[in-house]
BALUMKE-785925 format. One line per field, with one value per residue (C-alpha): residue in three letters; y, z, x; residue number from 0. Coordinates in steps of 0.05 Angstrom, whole numbers, plus 5000, padded with zeros to 4 digits. Layout:
residuo: (Ala|...)
Y: (Y|...)
Z: (Z|...)
X: (X|...)
num: (NUM|...)
REM end
This chain:
residuo: (Met|Glu|Lys|Lys|Arg|Phe|Thr|Leu|Pro|Ile|Glu|Ala|Gly|Cys|Glu|Asn|Ile|Val|Asn|Asp|Ile|Ile|Lys|Lys|Trp|Gly|Ala|Asp|Ala|Val|Arg|Asn|Ser|Asp|Gly|Thr|Glu|Met|Asp|Ser|Phe|Phe|Glu|Asn|Leu|Gly|Leu|Lys|Ile|Tyr|Ala|Thr|Tyr|Phe|Pro|Thr|Arg|Asn|Asp|Gln|Glu|Trp|Ala|Lys|Asn|Asn|Arg|Asn|Glu|Leu|Gln|Gln|Ile|Tyr|Leu|Leu|Ser|Asp|Arg|Phe|Thr|Ala|Lys|Ser|Glu|Thr|Leu|Glu|Ile|Asp|Ile|Met|Gln|Ser|Tyr|Phe|Ser|Glu|Gln|Phe|Glu|Ile|His|Asp|Glu|Asp|Ser|Pro|His|Lys|Tyr|Trp|Gln|Val|Ile|Asp|Arg|Thr|Thr|Gly|Glu|Glu|Val|Ser|Thr|Ser|Phe|Trp|Asn|Tyr|Asp|Ser|Asn|Thr|Lys|Lys|Val|Ile|Ile|Lys|Glu|Thr|Lys|Leu|Trp|His|Val|Tyr|Thr|Val|Gly|Phe|Leu|Ala|Lys|Gln|Ile|Trp|Asp|Val|Thr|Gln|Met|Tyr|Asn|His|Leu|Thr|Asn|Asp|Trp|Gly|Asp|Lys|His|His|Glu|Met|Pro|Tyr|Asp|Pro|Ala|Phe|Pro|Lys|Thr|Arg|Ala|His|Ile|Leu|Glu|Asp|Leu|Glu|Ser|Trp|Leu|Val|Asn|His|Pro|Asn|Val|Asn|Val|Val|Arg|Phe|Thr|Ser|Phe|Phe|Tyr|His|Phe|Thr|Val|Val|Tyr|Asn|Gln|His|Lys|Gln|Gln|Lys|Phe|Gly|Asp|Trp|Phe|Gly|Tyr|Ser|Ala|Ser|Ile|Ser|Val|Pro|Ala|Ile|Glu|Asn|Phe|Lys|Lys|Glu|Phe|Gly|Tyr|Asp|Leu|Lys|Ser|Glu|Asp|Ile|Ile|Asp|Gln|Gly|Tyr|Tyr|Gly|Thr|Ala|Tyr|Arg|Val|Pro|Ser|Pro|Ala|Phe|Lys|Asp|Tyr|Met|Glu|Tyr|Gln|Gln|Lys|Phe|Val|Ser|Asp|Phe|Ala|Lys|Glu|Cys|Val|Asp|Leu|Val|His|Lys|Tyr|Lys|Lys|Glu|Ala|Ile|Met|Phe|Ile|Gly|Asp|Asn|Trp|Ile|Gly|Thr|Glu|Pro|Phe|Gly|Glu|His|Phe|Ser|Asn|Ile|Gly|Leu|Asp|Ala|Val|Val|Gly|Ser|Thr|Ser|Asp|Gly|Leu|Gly|Ile|Arg|Met|Ile|Ser|Asp|Ile|Ser|Asp|Val|Lys|Tyr|Arg|Glu|Val|Arg|Phe|Leu|Pro|Tyr|Phe|Phe|Pro|Asp|Leu|Phe|Asn|Asp|Asp|Asn|Asp|Pro|Ser|Ile|Glu|Ala|Ser|Glu|Ile|Trp|Ile|Lys|Ser|Arg|Arg|Ala|Leu|Met|Ile|Asn|Leu|Leu|Asp|Arg|Met|Gly|Tyr|Gly|Gly|Tyr|Leu|Ser|Leu|Ala|Met|Lys|Tyr|Pro|Lys|Phe|Val|Asp|Thr|Val|Thr|Leu|Ile|Thr|Asp|Gln|Phe|Asn|Asp|Ile|His|Asn|Lys|Thr|Glu|Asn|Thr|Lys|Val|Ser|Phe|Leu|Pro|Ile|Lys|Val|Gly|Ile|Leu|Asn|Ala|Trp|Gly|Lys|Ile|Lys|Ala|Trp|Gln|Cys|Asn|Arg|Thr|Gly|His|Val|Ser|Gly|Arg|Lys|Glu|Ser|Arg|Pro|Tyr|Thr|Gly|Ile|Leu|Glu|Ala|Leu|Ser|Gly|Met|Pro|Phe|Asp|Val|Asn|Phe|Ile|Asn|Phe|Glu|Asp|Ile|Lys|Asn|Gly|Val|Leu|Lys|Asp|Tyr|Asn|Val|Ile|Ile|Asn|Met|Gly|Ser|Arg|Asp|Thr|Ala|Trp|Thr|Gly|Gly|Glu|Tyr|Trp|Lys|Asp|Ala|Glu|Val|Val|Ser|Lys|Ile|Arg|Glu|Trp|Val|Phe|Asn|Gly|Gly|Ala|Phe|Ile|Gly|Ala|Gly|Ala|Pro|Thr|Ala|Cys|Gln|His|Asn|Gly|Ala|Phe|Phe|Gln|Leu|Ser|Asp|Ile|Leu|Gly|Val|Asp|Lys|Glu|Thr|Glu|Asn|Thr|Ile|Asn|Phe|Ser|Lys|Arg|Asp|Lys|Leu|Ser|Glu|Lys|Lys|His|Phe|Ile|Thr|Lys|His|Leu|Asn|Ile|Lys|Ser|Ile|Glu|Thr|Gly|Phe|Gly|Glu|Arg|Gly|Val|Tyr|Ala|Thr|Ser|Glu|Gln|Thr|Glu|Ile|Leu|Gly|Tyr|Asp|Ser|Ile|Glu|Gly|Ile|Gln|Leu|Ala|Thr|His|Thr|Phe|Gly|Lys|Gly|Arg|Ser|Val|Tyr|Met|Ser|Gly|Met|Pro|Tyr|Ser|Glu|Ile|Asn|Asn|Ser|Ile|Val|Phe|Arg|Ser|Ile|Leu|Trp|Ala|Ser|Cys|Asn|Glu|Asn|Asn|Thr|Asp|Ala|Val|Phe|Ser|Asp|Asn|Leu|Phe|Val|Glu|Gly|Tyr|Leu|Tyr|Lys|Asn|Lys|Asn|Leu|Ile|Ala|Val|Leu|Asn|Asn|Ser|Phe|Asp|Thr|Gln|Lys|Ala|Ile|Leu|Lys|Leu|Gln|Gly|Lys|Glu|Tyr|Lys|Val|Glu|Leu|Ser|Ala|Met|Lys|Leu|His|Trp|Ile|Asn|Leu)
Y: (7422|7468|7536|7588|7652|7659|7695|7673|7718|7676|7694|7667|7608|7580|7532|7466|7485|7527|7465|7435|7505|7523|7455|7463|7529|7535|7591|7617|7677|7690|7760|7786|7826|7889|7868|7799|7787|7744|7702|7664|7602|7629|7662|7595|7558|7575|7622|7693|7742|7797|7846|7902|7978|8039|8097|8146|8101|8062|8100|8122|8144|8203|8216|8232|8268|8308|8316|8387|8345|8296|8298|8341|8341|8390|8378|8412|8432|8417|8474|8523|8565|8641|8654|8712|8760|8718|8646|8593|8537|8476|8444|8378|8372|8307|8281|8223|8257|8186|8202|8281|8341|8415|8445|8515|8523|8557|8616|8594|8663|8652|8573|8563|8593|8609|8603|8635|8573|8612|8661|8619|8679|8678|8711|8769|8744|8811|8783|8713|8696|8619|8605|8556|8538|8533|8499|8542|8587|8657|8687|8765|8806|8740|8746|8719|8652|8644|8576|8572|8525|8528|8500|8486|8442|8382|8330|8262|8228|8153|8127|8100|8035|8022|8052|8007|7942|7959|7968|7913|7856|7887|7900|7926|7972|7958|8036|8083|8094|8165|8178|8236|8275|8283|8351|8373|8370|8349|8290|8270|8262|8218|8173|8159|8147|8099|8068|8053|8027|7987|7957|7948|7908|7862|7829|7766|7807|7803|7853|7913|7926|8003|8002|8052|8115|8168|8197|8156|8157|8205|8169|8203|8174|8204|8219|8148|8113|8106|8129|8186|8193|8158|8169|8118|8171|8231|8276|8323|8280|8297|8375|8415|8480|8463|8436|8501|8547|8500|8494|8581|8576|8530|8560|8632|8630|8616|8543|8554|8503|8508|8480|8420|8414|8429|8454|8391|8342|8338|8334|8273|8234|8244|8320|8350|8376|8454|8487|8491|8415|8388|8437|8408|8334|8351|8379|8326|8272|8308|8317|8238|8215|8248|8220|8161|8150|8168|8109|8056|8079|8067|7990|7985|8000|7935|7888|7888|7891|7953|7940|7987|7965|7997|8033|8057|8110|8106|8179|8226|8162|8156|8096|8119|8192|8214|8214|8140|8115|8165|8128|8065|8008|7930|7913|7936|7899|7905|7879|7864|7836|7835|7848|7927|7917|7863|7919|7970|7930|7894|7957|7987|7998|8013|7956|7886|7849|7865|7821|7815|7805|7775|7795|7768|7786|7730|7776|7753|7800|7742|7679|7659|7616|7653|7663|7618|7654|7605|7634|7698|7677|7636|7694|7740|7686|7677|7759|7763|7702|7743|7801|7761|7725|7797|7815|7772|7780|7756|7737|7727|7718|7736|7772|7775|7718|7649|7617|7638|7620|7545|7540|7535|7472|7491|7555|7530|7474|7539|7572|7509|7515|7573|7577|7515|7550|7617|7573|7539|7608|7615|7549|7544|7614|7619|7710|7703|7757|7739|7756|7823|7842|7904|7946|8004|8032|8102|8115|8192|8229|8293|8256|8205|8168|8182|8151|8085|8034|8077|8105|8108|8076|8089|8046|7987|7951|7971|8007|8038|8012|8082|8063|7994|8011|8040|7998|7940|7961|7971|7900|7870|7910|7890|7817|7832|7825|7906|7950|7999|8069|8128|8198|8266|8322|8355|8295|8301|8372|8349|8303|8233|8209|8188|8128|8097|8058|8067|8120|8104|8164|8141|8157|8200|8277|8331|8284|8279|8220|8244|8308|8362|8436|8412|8390|8461|8467|8470|8437|8375|8367|8385|8340|8284|8293|8291|8233|8190|8222|8191|8121|8129|8093|8124|8098|8131|8103|8136|8205|8217|8285|8305|8383|8424|8479|8514|8460|8400|8357|8310|8353|8297|8277|8280|8222|8183|8188|8199|8257|8251|8282|8336|8367|8418|8388|8342|8383|8347|8285|8220|8154|8101|8042|7976|7956|7887|7878|7824|7862|7835|7865|7821|7776|7725|7744|7735|7795|7862|7892|7891|7896|7968|7972|8051|8075|8133|8141|8180|8173|8184|8179|8243|8214|8163|8125|8111|8032|8015|7942|7949|7993|7995|8037|8069|8062|8094|8071|8022|7997|8032|8042|8100|8122|8183|8192|8130|8119|8089|8095|8055|8085|8045|8071|8029|7959|7925|7867|7808|7751|7784|7849|7820|7800|7862|7904|7859|7854|7937|7944|7893|7928|8002|7997|7944|7891|7850|7796|7793|7723|7722|7738|7682|7669|7623|7602|7599|7671|7634|7608|7651|7640|7671|7660|7650|7651|7645|7579|7553|7555|7575|7577|7572|7592|7567|7639|7599|7545|7496|7453|7485|7455|7501|7517|7566|7582|7613|7621|7585|7523|7506|7470|7434|7434|7408|7450|7434|7492|7541|7502|7522|7487|7491|7477|7456|7483)
Z: (3563|3609|3576|3626|3587|3539|3548|3519|3494|3509|3502|3518|3482|3479|3552|3512|3481|3523|3563|3507|3482|3542|3544|3461|3471|3547|3568|3637|3637|3607|3581|3550|3477|3453|3437|3486|3555|3605|3653|3718|3675|3659|3725|3759|3711|3759|3714|3717|3702|3652|3642|3596|3620|3576|3614|3574|3552|3594|3620|3561|3610|3634|3554|3537|3592|3581|3508|3525|3553|3500|3465|3409|3349|3305|3237|3168|3120|3037|3005|2968|2906|2910|2848|2872|2932|2975|2994|3032|3058|3083|3130|3147|3068|3071|3139|3171|3206|3252|3276|3286|3294|3291|3366|3360|3438|3440|3395|3328|3322|3379|3370|3297|3235|3162|3126|3052|3035|2971|3013|3084|3115|3163|3149|3202|3238|3212|3145|3165|3203|3225|3201|3259|3211|3157|3183|3138|3141|3095|3086|3049|3008|2993|2941|2877|2851|2911|2956|3028|3086|3155|3219|3260|3329|3321|3371|3374|3373|3363|3393|3341|3366|3371|3314|3269|3308|3296|3212|3216|3243|3221|3292|3257|3306|3369|3393|3379|3450|3452|3486|3543|3560|3627|3608|3637|3714|3726|3675|3711|3770|3746|3718|3778|3812|3751|3757|3830|3825|3777|3813|3867|3825|3795|3853|3809|3761|3771|3720|3690|3618|3598|3527|3534|3570|3542|3473|3413|3359|3301|3252|3208|3164|3104|3085|3053|3110|3091|3124|3101|3147|3195|3244|3287|3321|3314|3366|3334|3366|3432|3436|3466|3497|3563|3534|3499|3561|3601|3547|3552|3625|3621|3558|3562|3483|3454|3414|3352|3298|3253|3310|3306|3233|3208|3141|3128|3152|3224|3249|3234|3258|3192|3191|3223|3287|3296|3374|3384|3367|3410|3466|3453|3458|3526|3548|3533|3558|3630|3626|3619|3656|3717|3709|3685|3753|3792|3759|3765|3842|3846|3817|3867|3918|3902|3905|3824|3770|3721|3645|3586|3512|3463|3417|3409|3465|3479|3458|3502|3537|3492|3524|3508|3533|3604|3631|3623|3682|3723|3710|3749|3706|3721|3654|3575|3514|3447|3382|3317|3256|3256|3287|3294|3334|3383|3397|3402|3464|3486|3489|3539|3610|3671|3680|3711|3650|3574|3536|3463|3420|3355|3293|3264|3306|3302|3259|3205|3148|3149|3184|3130|3077|3019|3071|3102|3168|3185|3131|3160|3231|3204|3171|3221|3276|3228|3229|3297|3325|3295|3350|3407|3405|3420|3471|3490|3517|3574|3552|3486|3462|3407|3410|3378|3377|3404|3366|3307|3306|3327|3261|3223|3262|3218|3250|3317|3298|3273|3337|3377|3344|3353|3431|3434|3403|3445|3513|3488|3480|3547|3568|3541|3549|3622|3617|3590|3539|3470|3454|3424|3379|3405|3350|3378|3331|3335|3289|3277|3264|3284|3339|3374|3426|3438|3370|3381|3327|3300|3244|3174|3203|3191|3249|3282|3226|3182|3141|3063|3002|3004|3070|3059|3036|3103|3155|3116|3144|3211|3213|3190|3254|3298|3298|3297|3356|3361|3408|3370|3403|3366|3369|3355|3329|3394|3414|3361|3381|3459|3431|3434|3381|3422|3448|3376|3321|3279|3251|3209|3174|3131|3095|3045|3041|3079|3128|3206|3197|3144|3187|3129|3149|3211|3155|3148|3214|3210|3281|3264|3204|3227|3282|3239|3189|3250|3273|3213|3195|3262|3247|3253|3207|3174|3137|3096|3061|3015|3018|3080|3101|3040|3042|2968|3007|2974|2916|2950|2958|3005|3058|3076|2999|3021|3065|3026|2961|2933|2912|2884|2813|2834|2759|2795|2767|2708|2659|2696|2663|2702|2694|2748|2742|2781|2815|2791|2857|2902|2970|3042|3031|2977|2948|2976|2943|2865|2849|2812|2812|2884|2906|2929|2935|2926|2937|2922|2840|2805|2862|2833|2850|2866|2880|2839|2906|2912|2905|2870|2895|2867|2799|2757|2690|2699|2783|2788|2842|2890|2944|2948|2989|3006|3059|3086|3129|3180|3169|3123|3095|3056|3015|3004|2955|3000|3020|3042|3085|3040|3064|3016|3040|3109|3099|3068|3120|3173|3132|3126|3187|3202|3151|3161|3235|3213|3243|3182|3217|3280|3303|3347|3290|3268|3194|3152|3081|3072|3069|3104|3162|3225|3282|3348|3401|3479|3502|3575|3562|3507|3453|3385|3365|3297|3259|3189|3170|3115|3102|3062|3092|3092|3098|3123|3148|3209|3218|3288|3313|3261|3277|3225|3240|3190|3200|3160|3194|3170|3153|3211|3252|3316|3330|3385|3377|3446|3442)
X: (2330|2301|2259|2242|2251|2187|2127|2072|2010|1943|1874|1802|1785|1853|1852|1859|1925|1956|1990|2019|2044|2073|2114|2140|2158|2186|2133|2142|2094|2026|2009|1946|1958|1907|1840|1843|1827|1859|1804|1829|1842|1913|1916|1920|1970|2028|2067|2083|2032|2041|1975|1984|1963|1951|1958|1930|1864|1858|1788|1745|1694|1748|1766|1697|1676|1739|1746|1787|1842|1850|1923|1933|1985|2009|1982|2003|1953|1961|2001|1955|1971|1943|1905|1873|1882|1848|1863|1814|1854|1809|1859|1836|1831|1875|1867|1823|1768|1762|1836|1836|1787|1811|1827|1807|1789|1854|1867|1888|1929|1970|1986|1985|2019|2004|2070|2089|2125|2151|2194|2189|2163|2113|2046|2019|1956|1930|1917|1890|1835|1803|1721|1705|1639|1668|1740|1785|1829|1816|1891|1870|1921|1960|2017|1994|2026|2048|2042|2011|2006|1975|2010|1950|1933|1890|1859|1872|1806|1831|1890|1942|1954|1880|1865|1922|1896|1818|1832|1884|1842|1784|1750|1684|1640|1686|1693|1746|1790|1813|1877|1883|1943|1977|2003|1942|1946|1873|1890|1955|1922|1875|1923|1952|1880|1865|1927|1927|1856|1879|1933|1888|1839|1889|1925|1948|1984|2056|2082|2058|2078|2063|2051|2085|2080|2046|2054|2057|2101|2074|2021|1976|1929|1891|1820|1823|1837|1911|1978|1994|2055|2095|2157|2167|2213|2171|2149|2094|2036|2066|2047|1994|1979|2005|2068|2076|2073|2109|2165|2165|2166|2224|2270|2250|2225|2161|2156|2125|2086|2149|2188|2155|2129|2187|2175|2122|2182|2150|2230|2240|2308|2333|2329|2387|2355|2339|2363|2290|2268|2327|2295|2231|2265|2295|2231|2193|2236|2244|2168|2162|2210|2189|2113|2133|2179|2114|2069|2133|2136|2066|2072|2125|2091|2039|2103|2100|2143|2147|2164|2154|2144|2195|2140|2081|2064|2151|2162|2198|2231|2291|2321|2389|2376|2403|2332|2313|2345|2311|2242|2267|2239|2249|2251|2241|2211|2207|2186|2243|2252|2329|2396|2388|2324|2361|2415|2367|2339|2393|2444|2391|2420|2393|2337|2344|2322|2311|2258|2248|2177|2195|2160|2107|2051|1994|1949|1911|1950|2000|1965|1922|1922|1958|2021|2070|2083|2139|2187|2185|2197|2258|2286|2278|2307|2370|2378|2370|2418|2471|2456|2448|2513|2538|2490|2440|2369|2341|2277|2232|2163|2113|2047|1972|1923|1950|1898|1907|1987|1955|1927|1991|2032|2093|2098|2091|2150|2188|2178|2201|2267|2279|2262|2305|2364|2348|2354|2420|2454|2436|2456|2526|2543|2519|2523|2591|2600|2635|2702|2708|2763|2811|2762|2720|2680|2645|2583|2586|2523|2483|2445|2504|2486|2416|2399|2446|2425|2363|2409|2378|2310|2242|2211|2219|2241|2293|2247|2253|2286|2321|2354|2373|2449|2461|2417|2449|2521|2488|2448|2521|2550|2493|2525|2598|2650|2664|2643|2604|2583|2547|2583|2559|2608|2601|2633|2689|2707|2707|2763|2729|2772|2827|2776|2766|2798|2745|2691|2635|2592|2542|2474|2441|2465|2433|2408|2420|2458|2514|2510|2500|2521|2569|2614|2623|2653|2734|2745|2709|2750|2807|2804|2777|2844|2891|2868|2872|2929|2960|2932|2864|2810|2750|2693|2649|2584|2532|2550|2597|2618|2575|2570|2578|2624|2696|2694|2681|2617|2654|2695|2735|2751|2824|2821|2768|2804|2733|2688|2615|2598|2552|2555|2599|2656|2628|2676|2739|2764|2753|2802|2776|2798|2781|2849|2875|2913|2887|2865|2842|2775|2750|2805|2762|2701|2723|2678|2685|2620|2577|2505|2493|2420|2400|2471|2505|2519|2579|2626|2699|2767|2808|2881|2926|2929|2859|2850|2779|2757|2683|2671|2607|2608|2536|2537|2619|2661|2624|2680|2752|2803|2851|2919|2919|2983|2985|2914|2865|2795|2742|2693|2628|2564|2520|2514|2449|2452|2469|2522|2567|2563|2565|2640|2657|2639|2676|2744|2737|2735|2793|2834|2820|2844|2903|2876|2869|2925|2886|2890|2831|2788|2742|2749|2701|2711|2631|2600|2531|2575|2592|2628|2637|2691|2681|2750|2725|2690|2731|2679|2666|2587|2582|2513|2485|2449|2419|2357|2408|2461|2529|2596|2658|2723|2730|2801|2820|2895|2923|2878|2822|2757|2711|2632|2575|2508|2442|2395|2394|2436|2472|2529|2585|2654|2691|2766)
num: (0|1|2|3|4|5|6|7|8|9|10|11|12|13|14|15|16|17|18|19|20|21|22|23|24|25|26|27|28|29|30|31|32|33|34|35|36|37|38|39|40|41|42|43|44|45|46|47|48|49|50|51|52|53|54|55|56|57|58|59|60|61|62|63|64|65|66|67|68|69|70|71|72|73|74|75|76|77|78|79|80|81|82|83|84|85|86|87|88|89|90|91|92|93|94|95|96|97|98|99|100|101|102|103|104|105|106|107|108|109|110|111|112|113|114|115|116|117|118|119|120|121|122|123|124|125|126|127|128|129|130|131|132|133|134|135|136|137|138|139|140|141|142|143|144|145|146|147|148|149|150|151|152|153|154|155|156|157|158|159|160|161|162|163|164|165|166|167|168|169|170|171|172|173|174|175|176|177|178|179|180|181|182|183|184|185|186|187|188|189|190|191|192|193|194|195|196|197|198|199|200|201|202|203|204|205|206|207|208|209|210|211|212|213|214|215|216|217|218|219|220|221|222|223|224|225|226|227|228|229|230|231|232|233|234|235|236|237|238|239|240|241|242|243|244|245|246|247|248|249|250|251|252|253|254|255|256|257|258|259|260|261|262|263|264|265|266|267|268|269|270|271|272|273|274|275|276|277|278|279|280|281|282|283|284|285|286|287|288|289|290|291|292|293|294|295|296|297|298|299|300|301|302|303|304|305|306|307|308|309|310|311|312|313|314|315|316|317|318|319|320|321|322|323|324|325|326|327|328|329|330|331|332|333|334|335|336|337|338|339|340|341|342|343|344|345|346|347|348|349|350|351|352|353|354|355|356|357|358|359|360|361|362|363|364|365|366|367|368|369|370|371|372|373|374|375|376|377|378|379|380|381|382|383|384|385|386|387|388|389|390|391|392|393|394|395|396|397|398|399|400|401|402|403|404|405|406|407|408|409|410|411|412|413|414|415|416|417|418|419|420|421|422|423|424|425|426|427|428|429|430|431|432|433|434|435|436|437|438|439|440|441|442|443|444|445|446|447|448|449|450|451|452|453|454|455|456|457|458|459|460|461|462|463|464|465|466|467|468|469|470|471|472|473|474|475|476|477|478|479|480|481|482|483|484|485|486|487|488|489|490|491|492|493|494|495|496|497|498|499|500|501|502|503|504|505|506|507|508|509|510|511|512|513|514|515|516|517|518|519|520|521|522|523|524|525|526|527|528|529|530|531|532|533|534|535|536|537|538|539|540|541|542|543|544|545|546|547|548|549|550|551|552|553|554|555|556|557|558|559|560|561|562|563|564|565|566|567|568|569|570|571|572|573|574|575|576|577|578|579|580|581|582|583|584|585|586|587|588|589|590|591|592|593|594|595|596|597|598|599|600|601|602|603|604|605|606|607|608|609|610|611|612|613|614|615|616|617|618|619|620|621|622|623|624|625|626|627|628|629|630|631|632|633|634|635|636|637|638|639|640|641|642|643|644|645|646|647|648|649|650|651|652|653|654|655|656|657|658|659|660|661|662|663|664|665|666|667|668|669|670|671|672|673|674|675|676|677|678|679|680|681|682|683|684|685|686|687|688|689|690|691|692|693|694|695|696|697|698|699|700|701|702|703|704|705|706|707|708|709|710|711|712|713|714|715|716|717|718)
REM end
């Protein structure tokens, strides 16, 4: 099988093994990784050459000579309690001194804020001063026993990606690279000059891989060299005095540290965004896209392609935002460990091709004698492959040190299998899309389209255990033949409901993902009620529509048929009972209790018509259905990804949208086996999503197809 869709990470010293691995993995392109160099040997292999370019740290002499134009960040001091009328706050007490230094050249009184966290009020600048000798803020005439914090600007004196790689790979005394900021006009001009010089000096490079553009997502280390805070979507490390001043010119008001620090939560994607934070995001997206376009235009001037890595310095690009297309990129590439990551890359429009860099990285934290990296690679492929069936990426690759990966023959064989299957999907489907079922699904949250496939996530992998009940639903959806879109509450007001069959609202209370205060909006809830009553489908997971208000916690409890006990209704009797009827959603499972992860507890029925399909005496209702007029609803307390829960999510969408008898749905009697219909090719792609041999009967349009699949097998049925 011809394989021409793989980008191979290379490094000097691998010359004797590279030709063999090119044949096994089908590489048609090579690239250098951070910390490696590409010599002339690799440039003469006749392959496409990718080269990494770092716009804001490529010239460290510039960084050293222009420290006043390094990138900045808003940080928040620890919380200090006033035990006397004067309080001294060591603002850098819990930060890594090799990563940050205080930026006090511009007036602290103008750009910093001291907040009384007990009252939430800002302390007047007449009551505090900053001592540049002791690096402390001194607050006078405090309110005794109140808690105070300082929001302050700091310089970023170690690039986050290089710092992470340095600490992970034990690079020892390798110099610390500092990021400089194009918000300063002089530095902006220099970046373009340096890029053009680099382009001239790299004539053999075919693809310039921007990693990424200018501002890194927020990662903050503490004094122990450990991560203190990290937000893959965070904007707090993109701030600067020029940005603050230019923002005021454009939006007409002062941007404060609290607008970015957000009470110490740093404006994460989990927070319902304030108007000021949304304005700042808009400002940075416009700035980043305009300057990134200048960089891309320069690359095109030298007849090279420009590709952007979705990660690292990607803040302000927002691939699903309205300014992204302005950049004019040829391609995007991103790393992933699951189907969610695949869809976040594959669903990006306005580029010629899309590429994935699969985890794991070829780094010593996983490639060592105590670990088998082939296991992780296989698990990631099984999850990712489902999403590739729905929206296939154009290219794939890996990253890290090739010499390290070659020490593990089992891993090499695993990647060979993965590349064989990736190319097989391309060759069999010939870019024909999988056949979608006639069901359009809208994921409703405070962000909408701009955060597509990012809901309830904390990074380019799905994240922490608290998010698993909800990312599990999205993970399931990433590999299902539905048209999935992301909408916000303004979209609801603007009449978008008419375009959808199913609306899903999921997550924890008081987060952007469920909506928080948005559920007090009478127009929003009324429009959804009318839509469901007339035949729409509403699926809620965790704390959907949650906002304690006017006698209910779930504001659409009348649709869902359930509410959550918040001890406001603890004196009311609950008589929840597991339904004895067979239901389409669960009849094939023969289970009564469901794995919910860290899903919501204490949910109870509010209607006699609520049908409880999953119940636990401690957790409460885990899964329930309800009808509302002509419409249907499903409630899930949590659905971490598993084969059982994948089936529950699929069948819930079919049932809620009245499509349980749809003849184009491919049903399998084995939870580990899934089928994907390609009508135009007369094919069914069958996946074994396990490491064991599986037998299954697939049903489609009244016909049955028996299969037996070895571990991880991809099989094709010709109709």
